[in-house]
C-alpha positions in Angstrom: -93.0 21.4 -3.8 -90.7 19.4 -1.4 -86.7 19.6 -0.8 -85.3 16.2 -0.4 -83.0 16.1 2.3 -78.9 15.6 1.1 -76.6 13.9 3.2 -73.0 14.9 2.4 -71.6 12.7 5.1 -70.3 9.4 2.5 -68.6 12.6 0.5 -66.5 13.9 2.8 -65.3 10.2 4.0 -64.1 10.2 0.5 -62.2 13.4 0.4 -60.4 12.7 3.3 -59.6 9.1 1.8 -58.2 10.9 -1.4 -56.2 13.4 0.6 -54.4 10.6 3.1 -53.8 8.4 -0.1 -52.2 11.3 -1.8 -50.3 12.3 1.5 -49.2 8.7 1.7 -48.0 9.0 -2.0 -45.8 12.0 -1.6 -44.6 10.3 1.8 -43.5 7.2 -0.3 -42.0 9.3 -3.3 -40.2 11.3 -0.3 -38.5 8.7 1.9 -37.3 6.8 -1.6 -35.5 9.8 -2.4 -34.0 10.1 0.7 -33.1 6.4 1.1 -31.5 6.5 -2.5 -29.6 10.2 -1.6 -28.3 8.1 1.7 -27.3 5.0 -0.1 -25.4 7.2 -2.7 -23.5 8.9 0.2 -22.4 5.6 1.9 -21.4 4.2 -1.6 -19.0 7.3 -1.9 -17.9 7.5 1.4 -17.3 3.4 1.4 -15.1 4.7 -1.8 -13.3 7.3 0.0 -12.0 5.4 3.1 -10.8 2.4 0.4 -8.8 4.8 -1.5 -7.5 6.0 1.6 -6.4 3.0 2.9 -5.1 2.0 0.0 -2.7 5.3 -0.1 -1.9 4.8 3.6 -1.3 1.1 3.9 2.1 -0.2 2.6 1.5 -3.3 0.5 5.1 -4.5 1.1 7.0 -5.7 3.9 9.8 -7.0 4.7 9.9 -10.8 5.5 12.8 -12.0 7.8 15.6 -10.6 8.5 18.1 -7.9 7.4 21.9 -8.9 6.5 24.6 -7.0 6.2 27.3 -9.0 4.0 31.0 -8.0 4.3 33.5 -8.5 0.9 36.8 -10.0 1.8 38.1 -6.8 -0.6 36.9 -4.3 1.9 36.6 -5.9 5.4 36.2 -2.7 7.3 32.4 -2.2 6.2 29.3 -3.4 4.6 29.2 -4.3 1.0 25.6 -5.3 0.6 22.6 -5.4 2.3 20.4 -8.6 1.3 16.5 -8.5 2.4 13.4 -10.3 1.2 10.4 -8.8 0.4 6.5 -9.9 0.5 3.1 -8.7 0.0 1.1 -7.6 3.7 -1.8 -9.3 3.6 -4.8 -8.2 1.3 -2.0 -6.2 -0.1 -2.3 -5.1 -4.2 0.6 -6.8 -6.5 3.7 -4.5 -6.8 5.5 -4.1 -9.9 8.9 -4.2 -9.0 10.4 -2.8 -12.2 8.3 0.4 -11.2 10.1 0.7 -7.5 12.0 3.3 -6.4 14.9 2.8 -3.3 15.9 5.6 -1.1 19.1 5.0 1.3 19.9 7.7 3.7 22.5 7.7 6.7 23.3 10.5 8.9 25.1 12.3 6.1 23.6 11.4 3.1 20.7 10.5 1.0 21.1 8.8 -2.1 18.2 7.2 -4.9 19.3 4.3 -5.8 19.1 2.7 -9.3 18.0 -0.4 -10.3 20.0 -3.1 -12.5 18.7 -5.8 -14.5 15.4 -4.6 -14.3 12.8 -7.1 -15.9 14.9 -10.0 -14.8 17.0 -10.9 -11.6 20.6 -11.9 -11.1 22.4 -13.9 -8.6 25.6 -11.3 -8.7 25.7 -8.1 -6.6 24.8 -5.1 -8.2 27.3 -2.3 -8.8 27.9 1.0 -6.4 24.5 2.6 -5.5 22.3 0.4 -7.0 19.9 -2.4 -6.6 18.7 -5.5 -8.3 16.2 -8.4 -7.2 18.6 -11.7 -6.6 16.0 -14.2 -6.4 12.0 -13.9 -7.4 11.1 -17.5 -5.6 9.4 -18.9 -8.5 8.1 -16.2 -9.8 7.9 -15.7 -14.0 8.1 -11.7 -13.8 8.7 -9.0 -11.6 5.4 -8.6 -10.5 5.0 -9.0 -6.9 1.8 -11.2 -5.7 0.5 -12.8 -2.8 2.7 -15.6 -1.2 5.8 -14.7 -3.2 8.8 -13.6 -2.1 11.9 -11.5 -3.6 14.9 -11.2 -2.4 16.7 -7.8 -3.2 20.1 -6.8 -3.0 21.3 -3.3 -2.2 24.9 -2.0 -2.8 25.3 1.3 -1.0 26.9 4.2 -2.9 30.5 5.3 -2.4 29.2 8.4 -0.6 27.6 5.9 2.3 30.3 3.7 3.9 28.6 1.3 6.0 31.0 1.2 8.6 30.2 -0.1 12.2 28.1 1.5 14.6 26.3 3.7 11.4 22.4 4.1 11.5 20.6 3.8 7.9 17.8 3.8 6.4 16.4 2.5 3.1 12.5 3.6 2.0 11.4 1.4 -0.8 8.6 3.0 -2.5 6.2 1.2 -4.6 3.9 2.8 -7.4 1.1 2.8 -5.3 0.7 2.8 -1.6 3.2 4.0 1.3 6.4 3.9 1.3 8.5 0.9 3.9 11.1 2.4 5.7 13.6 -0.2 7.2 16.0 1.1 9.5 19.2 -0.9 10.7 22.2 -0.5 12.6 25.4 -1.5 11.8 26.9 -4.0 14.6 30.4 -3.0 16.4 32.2 -6.2 14.9 31.5 -7.5 11.4 31.4 -10.8 10.0 31.3 -12.2 6.6 27.4 -12.2 7.2 26.0 -9.7 10.0 22.9 -9.7 10.8 21.5 -5.8 11.1 19.6 -4.9 13.9 
């Protein structure tokens, strides 16, 4: 009987190819999982950064100057403060009815009340209150881009704004950082005074 000579070189090559294909498939699945986790992490970190910028950046900015109005009834101090506000570039709309205003001097801090909520009035608000006196064509109290609202503040009786008084008005919107307006009453008072 004769023995046949068996050559297994071809079978070894096939085994190596199958093992190589298995490694490639496992590597592809692993890289897909790693890339998916990386994309998920990037998306989450982008959301966290966006939320942080939204909370840290103020949506409201002062447009123009801050004026102190002097009434003829009491010419020794400032009766009302008037200023314009608008949205910062890329800022989200702000509901003025949800805006809180706090006024402080070196001696006192007071939260001011809003008069005529939901509408506006051309008259000065009462002591310790504020109001929107002009909405620049807007039909609601939602401050949007390219709109300017004029705010008038009447300080409380406990905070007379006499010459050389430094005061701060803080505007706190519903969302985003607050805006501080710090000014000084000039030494000489006129009917309308530019506060610096």
